[in-house]
N, C-alpha and C positions, 0 to 999 in steps of 0.2 A: 529441492525447490517446488514449490506449489505452482503448478501451471494449468490445472483443470479449471474451466470456467465455473464449475460448481464450487470452486474455492474462493471465488471472489469475496473480499472481505465485507463485513457489515459495516455500517457507518462508524461505530465505536472501534472497530478493528482498523479501519483506515486511518482514524485519528491516531491511534497508537503507531501504526507504520510510519505515518508522517513525522512523528516525534523520533522515532528511530532512525529514520532517513537523515534527519537533521543532526541528531546527537549521536548517532552510530551505534552505542550501547547505552543501556539504562537498566537500573534495577526496578523492581515493582514499586517501591516507595517513591522513586523520582518520577515514574510514569504516573502514579496516582496524583502527585502533587501537581503535575501539569494538566490533567484532565478531569480531576474530580468535580470542578465546578461545572464544566460543560455537560457532563452526564449525571451529575448528582449521585456519584458512586461511592461506596465504601472501599476501603482498602482490600477487603476480601473480595469484592466483586471484581476489581481490577485483576487480582491474581487468578481468579476463576477464568476471566476472559483471555489472560495470557496463557494459561494451560490450554484452553481450547485453540488459541492461535498456534501454539507449539504442536499440538495434535494435528491441525490442518497443515503444517508445514510453512506457515507464514513468518514464524519467528523461531529462533533457536534459544535454548536455555543452557547456560554454562554456570555451574557453581563456582563462586570466586570468594574466597575469604568468608565463608559461611552465608553469602548472598547470591541469590540467583541473578545472573546478568542476562538481559535479553537483547537479541540483535536481529534485525530484519533478514529474512531469509529469501525474500522475493525482491527483484529489483524494482526500483521506482518507475523507471520508464518502461520496462516490460509489462508490469501490472497495469499502469496508466494506459498503455497502448491497447491492451487487451480490453480494458473496461470501456474505453472510447469506441473501439470498433464494435464491441458488443451492443453499446448503448445505440450507436448510429444505426446498426442493423434492426435491432429488436424494437426500439422505441421510435426512432425517427424514419425508419424504413428506408434508409439511404442504401444505395447500391455499394457506396464507398465511404470510408471514413473522412472527416474534414481534414483539411491541411493542417499541419501541425503549427503553421504561423497563426492560426485562430488562438492559439495558447501562449502566444509571444509575451503577454503580460503576466504570466503566472509567476507567482513568487516562489513556487515550488521547484521550477525547472531552470536550469542554466542553459546557455546557448547551445552547448554541446549536447545536453540532454534533449533539447528541442530537435536538433538534427537527428538524434537517434530515434526519437519518437516519430518524426516524419518517415524515417526508414521503415520502422516497424508498421506504421499505418499503410504505407504503400505496399508493403509485403502482404498484410492482411487482405488489402484490396485485391491483389493479384490472385490470392488463393480462393477467392469467392467464386 
């Protein structure tokens, strides 16, 4: 799994990860259908981005019935926690990350995931 800060996803990569977190596994055509309008990408561009994401360890690629199936290889909460902590430190110059309650209205996170995010953010804070 990708855990290095330098492996933080780009905006399009994050959009693909969100699709995979929601749908679990998808092929390139399904991903293209979902994000083509947002990024004005061709199918080949989506495949290129997926290959880069595979190299970075963000997704895995498994051939199934002649089609490559992609699955997120980095946990949603772990990645979001790392990105929030990094943003809080680098951009906002905060000594600690904000409380996970700040994200309570997120459509991306469940209650359990918010609790997990809170634990990650507190751990990051203690390690500083």
